[in-house]
N, C-alpha and C positions, 0 to 999 in steps of 0.2 A: 504494500500499499504506500502511496506517496506520503512524504513526511508532513506535508501541509495538512492533508485530509486527516492524518493520524493525530497531529496537534488539535485540530478542530474537535475531533471525537473526544479526546481527553478533556479539553475544555468544556464541552457540553455536559460530560459525566460529572466533571467536578462541580459545575453549576448545579447539577441535579442534587448533589450532596448538600449544597447550601439551601438556605430559604430564600432564594432570589425572589423579588416581588412578581416579576412576570416571566417565567420561563417560556421557552419555545414550544408551544403545543402543536403536535401533528394531527390529532383527530379527536372529535368530540361527538357526544351523543346528540341526538336531533334537537333537543332542547338546550343544549350548551351546558347542562349542569355537570356531567362527567367529561373528563378530558384524559387522554393518553398522550406521552411524550416519551422521547429519548428511547424508544424500542430498538433493541438489538439482540441478536442471537449468536451462540457460539457455533463454530464450525463442528461438525460431528467427527468424533475420533472413531466410533465403532460403525457409524453408518445407520444405526437403528434408532438413536436417541440424539436429543440436542436440548438446549435450554434457552428460554426467552426471558428478557428482563425489560422492565419499563417502569415509568412512573404514572401513577393514577391520581387525578385531582378530582375531589368531590367539592364542587363550588356550592352546592345546595346546603339548605338548613336542616335536612335530614340525612341520617346515616343510610348507607346502602350497602350491598354486598356483591361481590363478584361471584357468580355461581357456575359459570361454564365457559369454556373457550374452545373454539374449533379452529384448527389450523389446516390449511389445505395441504395435503400430502402426509399428514400425520394421522395414525390410527386413533391416537387419543392425545389429548393434552390436559394435564393435571397439575394443579397448584401443589407445590412442595415447600416445606420449611427445612432448612439446613440447620444443624446444631451439634452440640457434643452431648454424648450420653456415656457416662462411665469412662471418659477419656477417649472415646472413640467418636469420629465424625459420623453423623447419621442424617439421612434425608427421610422426612416423614410426610406422606401425602395428608393434605387438608381438603375438606369438601368444599369450603368457600374461603373467601377472603373478605373480611369487614372493611369497609371504606368509611371511617367517621366524617361526619359533616365538616366542611370547610378545612379539609386537611389533605395533604399529599401522602400517598403510600407508595413506597418505593420497593421494587423487586430488583435485587442485585446479586451479583455472584457471591457465593458463600452465605446467602440468607435465603429469603423467600424468593421463589422463581416458578416458572411454568415449565414443566418437564414435557417434552415432545417424544412421544413412544411410538414405535412401529412406523417409522417414517419410510415412505415409498421410495425416496432416493436420499443419498447423503448430501446434506446442505454444506456448501463449500463458501469460503470467503468471496464476496462479491453478490452472492445471492439474496434475494428477499424472500421472506416468508410472510404469507398473508392469511388473515383469519378474522374471526368476530369474537369479541368479549360480550358475555350477556350477565345482565345483573337483575337482582331480586326484583327492582323496581320495573322491570320490563324494558329498560333502556339497553341499546346496543351500541358497541363502538367498533369501527373497523381497525384491524391491527395491520401494520406493515413493519417489519423488523428485519433490519439489514443484517447479514451474516458477516461475522468478523472471525479472522484467523485466531487459533489458540495463543500464539505468541502476543498478538495484539492485545487479546483479552487479559493476558497476564500483566502486560504493561498497564492497561486500564486499571485493574484492581490494585497494583503496586501504586500508582499515582494516587488513586483515591484514598488508599489506607495512609500514605504520607501526608496528604493534605488534611486528612481527619486528625491525625496525630499532631499536627504543627499548629 
């Protein structure tokens, strides 16, 4: 990937980690209450799975819940939380993701994310994954996540960790 594009991606992800007043949103529900931004996915190592990350903003006065995700070319898309149990890294599926009113919820490497399972073809850097997010309120948002290579994802996570610690 060219260095300028890489720097832009790092800046966008760093901005996502901050509470910037008006981040760049890429898709909204029909009524503008729910917004998705900064969507990206990791290149698949095994070919059968990948992960998608993004930020969801609930501008409304009421809580909502992400209940279903459908991604083209994936047999299923499930919300997972990563964590540690007895000193071992674990990934646990969750049935839904709460979206508190007037807050941003971030899905990021090493934390909450969407696992794509049974992929029809292996996503590689430069691809785009497309899908739909469905919410308890009946709202829907279109998803478009750019696929990034593993080395690039490591750099993004490292940069985000350094900025958070500093």
